[in-house]
C-alpha positions, 0 to 999 in steps of 0.5 A: 499500500502507499505510504507517503509523508504528506500531511496538509492537516495534522491532528485533524479529521483529515488524519483519520482514514475512515473519515477520509474514505467516507468523505471520498465516497460522498464526493464521488456520489452525493451532490449535497456534499459537493455543493457544500464542501467542494469549494472548501476542499482541494486535492491536497487535503487528501495527501496521505500520511506515512503508514496510511493504507490506500493513500495514493488511490484515495488522493487520486479518487478525491482529486478526480471527483472534485475536478469532475464536479468543478467541470460538470456540476454533477457527481462523478459516480460510476464514471470514476473507474474510467477517469482513474484509469485514464488518469493513471495511463496519462501518468504512466503509473506502474502495474502495482499502483494501477492495481491498487487504484482499481481496487480502491475505486471498486471499494468506493463504488461498491461500498454504498453510502456512509451513514450520518453524512450531515456529520461528515459535512458539518465537520469538514465545513466547520474545520475548513471555515475556521482555517480560512478565517484564521488565515485571513486574520493572519493576513490582516495582522500582517497588513496592519504591521506595514507602514500603509496599515490595513486600508478599508479596501484591503479589509473588504477584499480579504473578507470578501475572499473568505466569504466567497470561499466559505459559501462553497456554491458557484452562483454563475456560469460563463455560457460561452466558455463551457460548450465542451463541458456540455458536449461531454455531459451529453455524450456520456448520457448525463441527461439520462431519465428513467423509463416508465415501463409503460410501452405506449407511453415510453414510445411517445415521450420521455419522463422528466429529469432530475429536479423536475416534477411529474404528476398524474391527473385523474378523477377519484378512484381512477388509479392515481395511487396504483400509477405511482406505485407502478413508477416506484417499482419501475424506478427500483428496477432501473437502479434508483433509490425511491422515497415514497411518501403516502399521505392517504393510504397507509403503509400497509396499503402501499406495501400490499400494492407493491407486493401485488405488482411484483408477484402479479397476485391479486390483492385478495390472494396475497395472504393465501399464497405466501410461498409463491409471494416469497419466491417472486419477491426474491426474484424481484429483489435479485433484479432490483438495483435500487431501493425503496423507503416508505414514509406513512404520513396518513395519520397526521398533517404533513408539510413539505418541510416535514418531508425534507426532515424525513429525507434527511433522516433516511440519508443519515441511515445510509439511504440516499434517495434519487426519486421522491414520490408523494401520494398525493398533492392535496394531502400536503399541508401548506406551510401557512394558511392563506385566503384561498386554497389555490394560493396554498397549492401554489406554495406547496408546489413551489416548495416541492420543486425547491426540495427536488432541487436541493437533493437532486431528485426526480419527483412525482405526485398526483392530483385530482380532477374536478367533479363530473369528469369520470366519463371524459376520455381526454382530461386537459389541465383545465380539469385540475381541481383547486388550482390549474397553475400547478400544471404550469409548475410541473414538467409533465402532466399525464391524465388518466381518462376513460378509454374506449377499449374494453367496454370503457375499462381501459385508460386513455393516457393523455399528455396534458402538459409537457415542458420539454416534450410533445404534449396533447398526445395520448395512448390507450392502456389496459390496467389489471387493477386486481393485481395493482398493475396500471398497465398490463402488457398482455391485455393492452396488446390484445385490446390493441389487436381487437380494435385495430381489426374492427 
């Protein structure tokens, strides 16, 4: 292992290998850590002490993670292996250093996420901010000792420099000089979004990206919750961690619905076929590349602020959400009581979008249509209950109308609003509500054949 004698921060958290490993993992994967700490850190903070294990590999991994963030404003993630091998080749490192580097990157990528990330972030920011302030005070003292003294302009310059460094956020980007970075991001699939696993829908449009909100719009009991659970299962299979907030149904209702989707067992048969369900669940768990945590807020009023607290709580346990699903919007309590309900709904959606932005999440929720819309095939945005302005805030709104197929038991998915894709297009799907499936591939294809030939 590497044993070098560089110690930029003696007697600090940066002497602790476990702390350095946890921080490196966060820098490789977690946008919140990067937003908070990247401006305070340099690669030199990871120079190893004599006797440290993984000294050089950790140093290189941290340097590449910080460099990738500064160029692309996103975590390096699983691109770390390719970046480290390219870096090692450019330096013409020997066989043993390259082997150690690959082993460490495997360790970082496969080690999940450390628990208590806020404690790690707090330690880094407190230590580095105190160091920056101490350096600034020394500079001011030296300036005071000169014949010219410490002028107001110099005082302002030193203070402003420290404040900018402490802030840690870059507030503006030079568009004209960053084309290459944008080309690289697009070439490596930096705009990747999940699939819905609803074939006719995926052939028409793309789902919204991170920091954007999608919603299902439907009459009462049309399948909004089933659609959200379907998306949760689809996202898990694609490697995304889902944080599911249920505000109407209980946690038992949600987990029963998930079990039904996974096993294709009708809800009423879940109790009678435990071995079959266990076998199906085992297969799903082996295929799943993401995870699911459920927060049950059905028994009490839940605000967006409370959802924020719950996300922080699961992050502290080592679960880092990629997706937030809230079932459903009307059950979210506004942060303040306003004169009209539509103003409260507008505030709720604004807060939700800010929450998605803070944690770099994909977001989905559901909304209800006005009364008397149960028979309609196409449900436009003007059918939204309470406040139509919510459609101006979402990136995609999919309405669930009454389809023409299967004697009206089909659903007509209509793109009622789309900020970045085609809108005012639709498709028929046939659900299997007994099994919790908003989309049955077999039933839909059968109905499509029947309606094509007639």
